[in-house]
C-alpha positions in Angstrom: -55.3 -7.9 -175.0 -58.2 -10.2 -175.9 -58.5 -13.9 -175.3 -60.2 -16.6 -176.9 -61.5 -19.3 -174.6 -63.0 -22.2 -176.8 -64.3 -25.7 -175.4 -67.4 -28.1 -175.8 -70.5 -28.3 -174.0 -69.2 -30.7 -171.0 -66.8 -33.6 -171.0 -68.2 -36.5 -169.5 -69.0 -38.6 -172.3 -67.8 -42.0 -173.2 -68.8 -42.0 -176.5 -65.9 -39.3 -177.1 -63.7 -42.5 -176.9 -61.3 -42.8 -179.0 -61.7 -40.0 -181.2 -61.0 -37.6 -178.4 -60.6 -39.6 -175.0 -58.2 -42.3 -175.2 -60.1 -46.0 -175.3 -58.1 -47.1 -171.9 -59.2 -44.0 -170.0 -61.5 -44.5 -167.3 -64.5 -41.8 -166.5 -62.9 -40.2 -163.7 -60.1 -39.3 -166.2 -62.0 -37.4 -168.5 -61.7 -33.6 -167.1 -58.4 -33.9 -166.1 -57.4 -35.0 -169.8 -59.8 -32.8 -171.6 -58.4 -29.7 -169.5 -54.8 -30.8 -170.6 -56.4 -30.2 -174.1 -58.9 -27.4 -173.8 -58.9 -24.6 -171.3 -62.8 -23.9 -170.7 -66.1 -26.0 -170.6 -69.3 -25.1 -170.6 -71.2 -27.0 -167.7 -74.5 -27.8 -168.2 -74.9 -30.1 -165.4 -75.5 -26.7 -163.6 -78.8 -26.0 -165.2 -80.2 -29.2 -163.3 -78.4 -29.5 -160.3 -76.9 -26.9 -158.1 -73.2 -28.1 -157.5 -72.1 -29.7 -154.1 -69.0 -28.5 -152.3 -67.5 -32.0 -153.4 -68.5 -31.4 -157.3 -66.4 -27.8 -157.0 -63.6 -29.8 -155.0 -63.4 -32.3 -158.0 -63.7 -30.0 -160.8 -61.0 -27.7 -159.3 -58.7 -30.5 -158.5 -58.9 -31.9 -162.0 -58.2 -28.9 -163.8 -55.0 -26.2 -164.1 -54.8 -22.8 -162.8 -56.3 -20.5 -165.2 -59.0 -23.2 -166.4 -62.3 -21.7 -166.9 -65.7 -23.1 -166.4 -68.8 -21.5 -168.1 -71.8 -21.9 -166.4 -75.4 -22.7 -167.3 -77.6 -21.3 -164.5 -80.3 -23.1 -162.9 -83.5 -23.8 -164.5 -85.2 -22.7 -161.5 -84.3 -19.1 -162.3 -84.7 -19.3 -166.0 -87.8 -22.4 -167.1 -89.4 -22.6 -163.4 -89.4 -18.8 -162.4 -89.2 -17.4 -165.9 -86.3 -14.6 -164.9 -88.9 -13.6 -161.8 -88.3 -13.0 -158.5 -84.2 -12.7 -158.9 -83.9 -11.5 -155.2 -84.7 -15.0 -154.7 -83.4 -17.0 -157.1 -80.1 -15.7 -157.6 -78.6 -15.8 -154.2 -78.3 -19.5 -153.6 -77.2 -19.9 -157.1 -74.1 -17.5 -156.7 -73.5 -19.1 -153.1 -73.1 -22.2 -154.6 -70.7 -21.5 -157.6 -68.8 -18.7 -155.6 -66.3 -21.4 -154.6 -64.9 -22.0 -157.9 -62.7 -18.6 -157.3 -60.8 -17.5 -160.7 -62.3 -20.6 -162.5 -65.6 -19.2 -162.6 -66.3 -18.0 -166.1 -69.6 -16.5 -167.8 -72.8 -17.6 -166.4 -75.3 -18.2 -169.3 -78.8 -17.4 -168.7 -80.8 -19.5 -170.9 -84.3 -18.5 -171.3 -87.2 -21.1 -172.6 -88.7 -20.8 -176.1 -92.1 -20.2 -174.3 -90.6 -16.8 -172.6 -91.6 -14.0 -175.0 -90.2 -10.3 -175.0 -91.0 -8.5 -171.9 -88.6 -5.7 -171.3 -89.8 -4.5 -168.1 -89.0 -8.8 -166.8 -85.6 -8.4 -168.1 -84.7 -4.8 -166.7 -85.7 -6.1 -163.3 -83.4 -9.4 -163.9 -80.3 -7.8 -164.9 -80.1 -5.2 -162.0 -80.1 -8.3 -159.6 -76.8 -9.6 -161.6 -73.7 -9.2 -159.1 -71.2 -6.8 -160.7 -68.1 -7.9 -161.8 -69.6 -10.9 -162.8 -69.8 -11.9 -166.7 -73.2 -13.2 -167.9 -74.4 -14.4 -171.2 -78.3 -14.2 -172.4 -79.6 -16.7 -174.5 -83.5 -15.9 -175.9 -84.8 -18.7 -177.6 -87.8 -16.6 -179.2 -87.5 -14.2 -182.0 -89.2 -11.5 -180.3 -86.5 -10.4 -177.9 -84.4 -9.2 -180.9 -84.7 -5.5 -180.8 -83.0 -2.4 -180.1 -84.9 -1.8 -176.6 -83.7 -4.9 -175.3 -79.9 -4.7 -176.8 -79.7 -1.5 -174.5 -81.2 -3.1 -171.5 -78.3 -5.7 -171.8 -75.7 -3.1 -172.7 -76.1 -1.0 -169.3 -75.7 -4.1 -167.1 -72.6 -5.4 -169.7 -74.6 -8.7 -170.5 -73.8 -10.7 -173.3 -76.6 -11.7 -175.8 -75.6 -15.2 -176.7 -75.3 -15.9 -180.4 -76.5 -20.1 -180.3 -75.7 -21.1 -184.1 -77.7 -24.2 -184.7 -80.9 -23.3 -182.5 -84.4 -22.6 -183.0 -84.0 -18.9 -183.3 -80.4 -17.8 -182.7 -79.6 -14.1 -182.1 -78.2 -12.0 -185.1 -74.8 -12.8 -185.5 -73.4 -9.0 -186.0 -74.5 -8.2 -182.5 -71.9 -11.0 -180.8 -69.9 -9.0 -178.6 -72.0 -5.5 -179.2 -73.5 -5.6 -175.5 -70.8 -6.5 -173.5 -67.0 -6.4 -173.6 -67.2 -10.0 -174.2 -69.0 -12.6 -176.7 -70.4 -15.6 -176.0 -71.0 -18.2 -178.9 -72.0 -21.6 -178.8 -71.7 -23.6 -182.0 -74.2 -26.1 -182.1 -75.1 -27.1 -185.8 -75.8 -30.6 -185.7 -73.8 -30.7 -189.3 -70.3 -30.7 -187.1 -67.8 -28.5 -187.8 -65.1 -29.4 -190.7 -62.0 -27.4 -191.6 -64.0 -24.7 -193.4 -66.6 -24.2 -191.1 -63.8 -23.6 -188.5 -61.9 -21.6 -190.5 -65.3 -19.4 -190.7 -65.5 -19.3 -187.1 -61.7 -18.1 -186.8 -61.9 -15.3 -189.1 -65.4 -14.1 -187.0 -63.8 -14.5 -183.4 -60.8 -12.7 -184.9 -62.7 -9.6 -185.8 -64.6 -9.6 -182.5 -60.7 -10.0 -180.9 -59.5 -7.1 -182.9 -62.7 -4.9 -181.3 -61.4 -5.7 -177.8 -63.8 -8.1 -177.0 -62.7 -11.4 -175.0 -64.3 -14.2 -176.7 -65.8 -17.7 -174.9 -66.4 -20.2 -177.8 -68.5 -23.9 -177.0 -69.1 -26.6 -179.3 -71.7 -28.9 -179.1 -71.4 -32.1 -177.0 -71.5 -34.6 -180.1 -71.9 -38.2 -180.2 -68.0 -39.1 -181.1 -65.9 -36.4 -179.9 -65.3 -34.8 -183.4 -66.2 -31.2 -181.7 -63.4 -31.7 -179.2 -61.0 -32.0 -182.1 -62.8 -29.0 -183.8 -62.3 -26.7 -180.6 -58.5 -27.4 -180.6 -58.5 -26.8 -184.5 -60.1 -23.4 -183.7 -57.7 -22.6 -181.2 -54.8 -23.4 -183.4 -56.4 -21.0 -186.0 -56.7 -18.4 -183.3 
């Protein structure tokens, strides 16, 4: 049976008080409160910093069994090395994140906007991704949206991320086409009112009816309204 995992990109936002967090809640309690309402989060911290054992312990102790952390891969992999040398860059990242155990969800590799389509580069990169680990690719240049690229992703079961509101989002109808799950980033700066959430509920439901698990993450907005939108999407599903 397909599952929808819905959350936001990050949780450590004091500006979310009092819309999402209680006004009196201290920062140390943000993740525990978040995990009491939403079952997954996309972690952007891992883009800039490799997590320490202390960080991992803190995340796991604040969340219940079954909670899922989707991680953005290190910028060294995607932005510094530009997907080159994965045999050198990937092992350290996996070493640092594997202690999450069954709380480790998909890993998002977000290509920089200046990286143009290179099929050989992509094929060499995805070949180094570990079997059994869900991974997603977010491209931010439209040159990547080609049948040959989709075939490379599908051979490894890598999801093509759809990032609504970004500069070059992938075609929405390709969500869930290259993997057994769909990875959605809902980043429209206009926000997500009830009609917008209802539209995404319909799209997610269609994906689930096709046997795809769905991971959907709303943008880290200024006041926490997207946390409420995530709860609304969960209820709709």
